[in-house]
One Martini backbone bead per residue (centre of mass of N, CA, C, O) as a GRO file, in nm:
protein
  113
    1MET     BB    1  -0.856  -1.766  -1.463
    2THR     BB    2  -0.847  -1.754  -1.121
    3ASP     BB    3  -0.782  -1.637  -0.813
    4THR     BB    4  -0.747  -1.919  -0.686
    5ASP     BB    5  -0.521  -2.007  -0.875
    6VAL     BB    6  -0.311  -1.821  -0.757
    7LEU     BB    7  -0.317  -1.942  -0.472
    8HIS     BB    8  -0.244  -2.233  -0.558
    9ARG     BB    9   0.028  -2.171  -0.687
   10LEU     BB   10   0.152  -2.044  -0.440
   11SER     BB   11   0.111  -2.283  -0.252
   12ASN     BB   12   0.284  -2.480  -0.416
   13THR     BB   13   0.546  -2.317  -0.401
   14LEU     BB   14   0.570  -2.314  -0.091
   15ALA     BB   15   0.586  -2.621  -0.063
   16GLU     BB   16   0.845  -2.660  -0.239
   17ARG     BB   17   1.036  -2.471  -0.052
   18ARG     BB   18   1.075  -2.646   0.203
   19GLY     BB   19   1.322  -2.823   0.051
   20ALA     BB   20   1.498  -2.594  -0.002
   21ASP     BB   21   1.757  -2.402  -0.040
   22PRO     BB   22   1.814  -2.117   0.141
   23LYS     BB   23   2.011  -1.992  -0.088
   24SER     BB   24   1.775  -2.021  -0.334
   25SER     BB   25   1.540  -1.910  -0.123
   26TYR     BB   26   1.350  -1.701   0.049
   27VAL     BB   27   1.144  -1.900   0.169
   28ALA     BB   28   1.348  -2.111   0.267
   29SER     BB   29   1.485  -1.912   0.462
   30LEU     BB   30   1.242  -1.874   0.644
   31TYR     BB   31   1.201  -2.166   0.726
   32ALA     BB   32   1.491  -2.200   0.849
   33LYS     BB   33   1.448  -1.969   1.073
   34GLY     BB   34   1.146  -1.974   1.150
   35THR     BB   35   0.888  -1.861   1.335
   36ASP     BB   36   0.994  -1.587   1.436
   37THR     BB   37   1.069  -1.471   1.158
   38ILE     BB   38   0.793  -1.500   1.026
   39CYS     BB   39   0.636  -1.330   1.233
   40LYS     BB   40   0.797  -1.070   1.191
   41LYS     BB   41   0.717  -1.039   0.894
   42VAL     BB   42   0.414  -1.014   0.937
   43ALA     BB   43   0.429  -0.768   1.124
   44GLU     BB   44   0.570  -0.581   0.925
   45GLU     BB   45   0.346  -0.593   0.705
   46ALA     BB   46   0.121  -0.486   0.884
   47ALA     BB   47   0.251  -0.213   0.946
   48GLU     BB   48   0.276  -0.123   0.646
   49THR     BB   49  -0.027  -0.127   0.595
   50ILE     BB   50  -0.104   0.086   0.801
   51MET     BB   51   0.070   0.315   0.689
   52ALA     BB   52  -0.067   0.325   0.411
   53ALA     BB   53  -0.343   0.399   0.522
   54LYS     BB   54  -0.256   0.664   0.667
   55GLU     BB   55  -0.162   0.780   0.374
   56ASN     BB   56  -0.383   0.719   0.157
   57ASP     BB   57  -0.246   0.474  -0.033
   58ALA     BB   58  -0.365   0.259  -0.252
   59ALA     BB   59  -0.116   0.130  -0.388
   60LYS     BB   60   0.029   0.065  -0.120
   61ILE     BB   61  -0.186  -0.114  -0.001
   62VAL     BB   62  -0.178  -0.333  -0.210
   63TRP     BB   63   0.119  -0.407  -0.177
   64GLU     BB   64   0.107  -0.472   0.135
   65VAL     BB   65  -0.117  -0.686   0.128
   66ALA     BB   66   0.035  -0.878  -0.053
   67ASP     BB   67   0.264  -0.923   0.150
   68LEU     BB   68   0.086  -1.021   0.383
   69TRP     BB   69  -0.036  -1.264   0.245
   70PHE     BB   70   0.222  -1.406   0.171
   71HIS     BB   71   0.338  -1.430   0.466
   72SER     BB   72   0.091  -1.579   0.577
   73LEU     BB   73   0.131  -1.828   0.395
   74VAL     BB   74   0.404  -1.904   0.501
   75LEU     BB   75   0.307  -1.955   0.786
   76ALA     BB   76   0.104  -2.173   0.721
   77HIS     BB   77   0.310  -2.369   0.585
   78HIS     BB   78   0.490  -2.402   0.836
   79PHE     BB   79   0.213  -2.559   0.962
   80GLY     BB   80   0.077  -2.731   0.714
   81LEU     BB   81  -0.073  -2.520   0.555
   82SER     BB   82  -0.315  -2.374   0.328
   83ALA     BB   83  -0.513  -2.201   0.123
   84ASP     BB   84  -0.748  -2.402   0.157
   85ASP     BB   85  -0.783  -2.364   0.461
   86ILE     BB   86  -0.854  -2.061   0.445
   87LEU     BB   87  -1.085  -2.077   0.241
   88ALA     BB   88  -1.266  -2.259   0.415
   89GLU     BB   89  -1.304  -2.052   0.641
   90LEU     BB   90  -1.430  -1.831   0.467
   91ARG     BB   91  -1.669  -2.002   0.377
   92ARG     BB   92  -1.782  -2.054   0.661
   93ARG     BB   93  -1.825  -1.732   0.716
   94GLU     BB   94  -2.013  -1.698   0.503
   95GLY     BB   95  -2.300  -1.521   0.610
   96VAL     BB   96  -2.172  -1.439   0.879
   97SER     BB   97  -2.184  -1.258   1.132
   98GLY     BB   98  -1.943  -1.089   1.295
   99ILE     BB   99  -2.084  -1.086   1.569
  100GLU     BB  100  -2.148  -1.386   1.586
  101GLU     BB  101  -1.861  -1.490   1.555
  102LYS     BB  102  -1.744  -1.349   1.805
  103ASN     BB  103  -1.940  -1.466   2.012
  104ALA     BB  104  -1.868  -1.764   1.964
  105ARG     BB  105  -1.573  -1.736   2.050
  106THR     BB  106  -1.616  -1.619   2.333
  107HIS     BB  107  -1.801  -1.848   2.444
  108GLY     BB  108  -1.598  -2.078   2.390
  109GLN     BB  109  -1.378  -1.969   2.585
  110GLU     BB  110  -1.548  -1.969   2.845
  111GLN     BB  111  -1.610  -2.280   2.837
  112ALA     BB  112  -1.301  -2.372   2.851
  113HIS     BB  113  -1.258  -2.247   3.156
   0.00000   0.00000   0.00000
């Protein structure tokens, strides 16, 4: 089993929960509440990740990043995206300088205006 297998299984589960009864599934309840609720949950988990980092607590950082990844995937699925979409973007960025990537995005935005 690879780590991407874990992401694929999670992605499949999140997709299955889209049609589930909100009373029977935490994820289904998030989907039913909509974008604002899901975004608030992602923001909450990001804040908790930052707090764990400021506390310099490695175990807590792992826990909170796992929550952040999970809820970020819920958000992606809410918009019809999957772990594969995110993994494809990470593969596309692999080997590309972060500075070059940021410059490409900045220049692309300037050209769009």
